N, C-alpha and C positions, 0 to 999 in steps of 0.2 A: 309767655315769652316776654322777656324784657326787650324793649326797643334799644338798639345800640346807641351809644353816645355819638358815634359818627353820623348816624341817620338823623338824630335830633339836631345835631349841629348843622347839617345840610338844610334841614327844614327851617330851622331858626334863622339861618343866613339867607334864606330865600333862594337857594341854589337849585332851581327847578330841574336842570339837566341831571345833576348828581342824584337828586331825589328820584327822578324817573328811572334812572339806570339802576339804582338800588332796589326800587320796587319791582322792576321787570326781572331782575336777577333773582330775587327771593322767590319768585314763582317757580323757578327751576330747582332751587335748593329745597324748597318745601312745597311740593305740588298739592298738599292738603289745603293750601291757601290760608291756613290759620295765621301764620306770620305776616303774610301779605295783607290780610284783612286788618290786622292790628296796626301795621305800619301805614296803610292807606288811610285808615281812620285818623291817625295822628296827623299825617301830612295834610289831609283835607281840612282838619279843624284849624290848622295854622296858616295854610296857604290858600288864598282866594283864587290864585291864578294857576293852580295845578293842572287843571284840565283845559284842553283845547276843543274848539268846535271840530267835528269830524271833517276830514278833508275830502269827503265824497267818494273815496275809493270804495269800490264794491267789494265787500268782505265776503269770504266764503264761510257760510254757516253749515254747510253740508259736511258731516263728519267723514264721509268717504273721500273728501278732498283734502283732509288734514294730514300732513306729514311733517317730517323734520324740516324740510326745505321751506315750506310755507310758514311754519312756526318761526324759524330763524329770521325769515324776511320780516315778519310782523314784529318780532322782538327789536329789530333795527328801526323800523318805521315808527314804533310807539314812542321812542325817545323824542322824535321831532313832532309827532302828532299824537299826543296823549289824550285821545278822546275817550269818552265813556264807552262808546261802541267798541272801539278797538281793545280797550282794557278788558271788557267783558268777553270779547272773542278770545283773547289770550287766556283768560282764566279758564274758559271752557276747553280750549285746546290743550292746555297743560294738564288739566284734570283728566282729559280723555287720553292723551298720548302717554302720560306718565302715571296712569292709574295704578299700575303694579307698585311703583315706588311709593305712591301716596298711601296705599294699603299697608305696605311694609312699615312706613313711618308711623301710621296710626296703631298698628299692632305692637310695635316696639314701645310706643308711648304708653299704651294701655298696660303692657307687661311691666314696664318700669314703675308705673303708678300703683300697680297691685302689690308691689313689694315694699312700698314706703310705709314705715311704721310712724304713726303720729305721736306727738307728745302726750296726747290724751291716752293712747294705748299704753305707753310706757308708764304714765302716771297711775293708771288702773292697776298695772302689775305691781308697781312699787307700793301702792296702798294695800293691796292684798297681802303682800309679803309682810308689811308692817303690822297689819291686823293679825295675821297668823302668829307673828313673833310675840305680840302683846298677849294673845290668848295663851300661848305656850308659857309665857312668863307668869300668868295668873295660875296656870295649872301646876307649875313647879315652884310657885311662890318666890319668884326672883324679881325683885324690884328693878334691877338694872335691865333685865330683858323686857319687862313691861314698859319701862320708860323708853328704851331703844325702839321697841315696836311702835309705840305711839308717835315718836319723832319721825320714824320712817314713813308711817302712814300719813302723817301731816305733810311731809315732803311730797308724797304721791298726790295727795289732794291738791296741793299747791300747783303741781304740774298740770293736773286736769283743769283747774280753774283758769290758769294762765295760757292754756292752749288757744292759739288764734286760728287754727286750721279747721 
């Protein structure tokens, strides 16, 4: 995931409140916490004052006490008291309360990734077609077909070599 320019701007301008709001909101958008982790890492590396000392509120770590109301309350409080303890509680609560949504997001991402064809795969196919054309040109003694096959195969090899994925 690429970090949005709005988030980078908030971090670079030192806008703690905006950064905290964006971080808490992304937890609900992506309960897998992948986007949150990336954004938190970026913010933490640039902002020395991102975290607060915990305000001594007794937090509920018992999952049987977690519900939407408690989550919403903690989402509000975290903006004013962005302590590591509260952030970790929220991470765990969101993962637990929205586990079905997180699983759906992971499944969808895995599905989309499995259908992506890489440049290397295309290059391999192009190289094979070029090689077959060149061999066919040799068999029928066609200089143009041989040359075309070699050129196509070279293009395929170029695609393979330049693949960065």
